[in-house]
N, C-alpha and C positions, 0 to 999 in steps of 0.2 A: 504494499500499500503504499503512494508517495506521502512525502513529509505532508504538504497541506492538508490531504486529508486527515492524517493523523491527529495533528493540531487539531483542526475545525471540530472533529469528534471527542477530542478530550477537552475542548471550552464546552460543547453541549453539554458532556457530562458534568461539568464541573456548575456550569448554570443549573443544571435541573438537581444537582444537591443542595445548591444555594437556596433555588427556590423553597424546595422541601424545607430548611431549616427555617428560614424567613417566616413560610406559614405556618409553622408549626410556634415559632415564637411570638407571631402575632395574636393567633386566636387559641392557641393551647391545645388544640386537635392535635392527632396523630397524622404523619403524611399519609398518603394515600396509598393503598397496597393492593396490586391485581391478585386476582382469584389463581394462583398458580396451581394449587391442588385441584381444585375443580377443574381447571384449563386440562392439565394432566391425566386425569382419567378422565374426559369426554372425549379430548380428539383422536386418542387411537379405537375408540368404539364407532366414532363417524367415518372413520378412513376404512374400517372394516368394512360399514353397509358401502361405501365407495367405491369399493376394489381398489382402493390406492395402497401401491406398495410403499411408498415413502412422500412423508411432509417436512417443510420446516415452517416452524411458526411464530411470528413473531408479534407482539402486544407490547406498545408502548404507551406508557402515561405517563402526563407532566409533572414532574413531583415525587414520579415512585420508580423504583429498581423496576428495568424490564424485564418481560417475560419471552425468553428466545430459546427454543427447544428443535431438535430433530427426533422423527419417529420413524419407525420402518426403516426398510432398505433400500438402497440407490441402484442397487443391480440384483434381481430377481435370480440370477443363475450363480451367482458367487455367495451372495447374503450379506455382502459389504452392509454395514450400516451408513444410512442418511447422516451429515451432520449441517452444521448452520453456515458454512462458509461455501455452498456448493452455488457453482456456477448454472443457472438455471434457463430455459428459453422462457421468454415472459411474453408471449402471443400479442394477444392487441393493447398490453399496457403500449406500446410501440406506438399508438398512436395518439398517447399523449404528450409523446417526444416532438412528433411531426404538427403535430397542431400548435405546440408551443412554439416552433420554428416559426410557423407561419404569423402567428399573434406578435411575436419578436419584429417580425420584419414590417407586421402594421405598424408599431409602433415607431419603427424607423422611418416610416412614411414611403416603405416600399413595395407596401401590398396593400390595398383598401378590401376591407371585410366585405363591403358591397359590388365590389369589382366582379364582373362575369369572368367565368372561367375562361371562354375562348380569348381573353387579353393575353393569358400566360399560356395554355394549350390548346390547339385548333384541333379541329376535329372531333369535339363532344358534343353528342346528341344533346340537344335543348342549351348548346353551349353561350349562347347569347343572353340567356335568362338566367341560367344556373350561377348565383354567387359564391363567393367564397367559405362566407357565412352560412349559407345552406351544405356547401359541402360536410364542415367541420361539425356543423350541428344534424350530419346525416339526415337532411330534409331535401334530398335533390332530385330523389327519384330514379338515380341510376341504379340499373341490377347490379348484383353481386357476383362478378367474376368467379369467385371461391365458393359458388355452386357448382360451378363445372372444373375448377381447377381442382378441388381439394377431394373429389374422389377419383382421382387420376394419378395422387400421390403415391401409391402402395405399388403401383405399375410404373412409375418413373421418378423413382424418388430423389435420384439425383440431379433431374435435371434444372439448369441454369435458367430462369424464367427473367425476363425482361419486361419494364413495367408499360412497354409499349404491347408486347403481345398480351399482358394483362389486360390493359384497357382494351384491347381488340376483343376479346373474349368477352366484357362486361358490356361493350357497347353491339353487341351482335343479338343482343335484347333490348325490343324496345323499351323506353322508360317507363317505369310502374306506374307514375302519377307525375303531372305538375308540380316544376320545382315547388317547395314552399309547403305544400298543402298536405303532407303526411311527415310519418318517419317510417325510417326503412335503413337498418342496420346494414351497410353496403360497404367493403373493402375498395371497391372500386373509389369511392369518396378521397379514404386517405392515401391511396395512390397518387391520384389527381393533385392533392395538396404536396406529397412530396414533389411532385416535379414543379410545382409551385415556388417552392422553397428553393430547387435548384435555378430555376430561370430568375426569381429575382435577387438572390444573393449570388450567383455565380459560381456557386460551391456545390459538390455532389451531397447529395442529402446526409451521407454517413459522417462528412468531413464536417458540414454548416454542425451539426448536433454534437460532435465531439469538439468543436472551437468554442459553440455558445450554449451549452446547456451541460453536457458531462463535466468539460472542462472547468469551468467555473464553479461548479457544485462539487468539484473533486468525486465525483463517481467513477472513482478509478477501475469499478468492476463494472461496468455498465456499458455496452459498445452494440452496435450493428452490424447482425447475420449477414454479409452479402455473398457469404458461401456458406457450403457445410461446415466449414472451420468451426471450433467448437471449444472455448478456453476450458483447462483443466486447473483444479478438480470439479467434474459435474456429475450428475445423474445420470441413470440410463432412464429414457423417457418412454412407456408405452402405450401402442394407440390400438385401436379394433380396428379390422378390413370390413368390407360390407357383407364377407362371407362368414363374420364373427369369429375371427381366428385375432388373437391380439399378438401384436408383433414390436417389434422392439425398433423405435423412430428416431431413435438418437441421432442419426447421422445425416437422417434425411435434410436434402438442402432448403431452408427458409427462405430462398431468393420469393417466391411466388408472396409471400408477406411483406414487399418493398413498400417502407414507409408505415403500414398498416399491422405490422405481426411479426418482424423479422428480429427482433431485437433481444440480447443476454444482459441477464443481470445476476445480482445476489440479494438475500435478504437485506442486508445491512445498508446497500446503496438505495434498494428500494423505499427501506423506512425512511430515508434521508428525501428522498424523493415525492413520496407520497406528502409529505409538509410542504415541501417548493411548490408544488400543485396545488395545493389547497390554498395556501398563504399566499400565493401568486406572485412569489418572490422574484422570478427572473419577466414580471411583466409588469409594465402601469398600472395605477387601479384602475383607471379608465377602463382598460383591455381586458383587466382582471374581472370587471365587472360584465363586459359584454361576455367574456366566456362562459360566466354565470348566470346567464337567462336561461333558466330549467327548463325545458318543455317535456310532455310527457312523452314517455317511448317506453309503451306497454311491453314491447319483444323483450325488454332487458329485466326485468320484473316487476312484480305487482305493486304499482304505483311510483315506479321508477321515473326521473327525469333524466333528460340528457343534455350538455350546455354546449360547447363546441371543444370536441374531443375529450370529456370528461362528464363523470356520471355524477347522479345525485341519489343515493340510496336510504332514505329515510334518516339524512343527517349526515352520512357517510359519503366523502366525496373522492373521487378516485377512477380507477377502472378496473375491470379483469380481463385476463386474455386466455385462450385455447388455441394449441399448437398443438400437430401429431405430437403426441408423449407427454404434453407440458400443460401444466394451467398454473396462473397467476393472478392474486387478489392483491390491491396494494389502494389501501384507503386511510383518510384521515377524518375523526371527527372533530372538527374545531372546537365544539360546545360544548366538550367533556375533554378536551385536551389528549385524545388517544389518537392513537396509529395503529392499524392492521396489517401485517403482509403474511400472505399464505403461498406456499409454493410447492406443488406434487408434480410425482412424474408419472404423470397419467392422464389422458383426455377421453379414457375408455366408458365413463358415466359423469359427463357433465353437471348433471342433475344432481349427482350424489353429492360433488364437490363444491355443489352450492349450497347443499344441505351442510355440507360438513363448515362451510364459512357459518351459516346459521344457527349451527350448534354455538360456535366459537363466541360469536355476537350475542348469543344469547345468556352466554356467560358473563361479558365484560361490561354489557351495557343495556342495562334493563329497562329505561326508557328510548333507545334507538335500534330496537329489533330490527333483523334483515330481511329484506321484505320477500314474498313469497316469489316463488321462481318464474322465469321467465316464460311467456305463453308459446 
């Protein structure tokens, strides 16, 4: 880990400890304590129900000692145990980085939220009326190329996809509705936003994210996975094919998720990122306010809301992600000063992992329960 990252985390730890002492001195109350024992009892049972081989879970509450634990195995063939420092694929948590990059460019005056996408990328259906804002809010109406590409992955796991190939597949299906009239979660939207970043900044998307997001925040273990290369140590990841077979997808090429699902990170980095995302650290207050104009997103959970590349789940702000072999949840609950990150090495049962997160939240926040599962 780089020196800047170590120093920043040490300062954060000292700040939390100081806050705990000050709070105790002011009120006479004991500092907050997370329900560690209850979490440790709850998580393995929920993992079993979700058929998850391994999980890494972190819960942080301002002023309290963090809860950081690993459960199960990183490799089902060797039985090697999970550990809390593993690199993991994070799927659609990637979208929070890409949309943050776009919003930074808005702050710089290089992109307008209400610009039409055809200013940056030609050939988009309804491109003269679809705005950057609508793409980030998943309200463009563009069909999701993932509906075609994801089923192809088991038969061509090492294929190197280009953004243009992905868009051509998405554009081959007519738009689902007029721009701005409904919500539909589509990877096509965020691929387009990745190209907007490249056009407006003059940098490849991965370089922009490294220079302007992960670098400044010292997220030293977070990167864009442009190829199948995977930093070590990492957990093996397991997925299920259409014929019901569970297979090892660890080394499948994630390039099909360009800008929408191809990043790699760790528990520690995502705990920092969840706070940065919710606090708007990298954006102006005005642009952060635009990001948090949340609208109904029924396919993302019962009562779920979606802003500009970020979810609102009954007070929890962040995003979840699923990619072959892995799932990730990274959220901040500002009203209670809590952060939660859950990483698992299977996407065999997405609903089961949703229920795993539901169980965790039911332990750590009685007033902000996790919403019901997506429709």
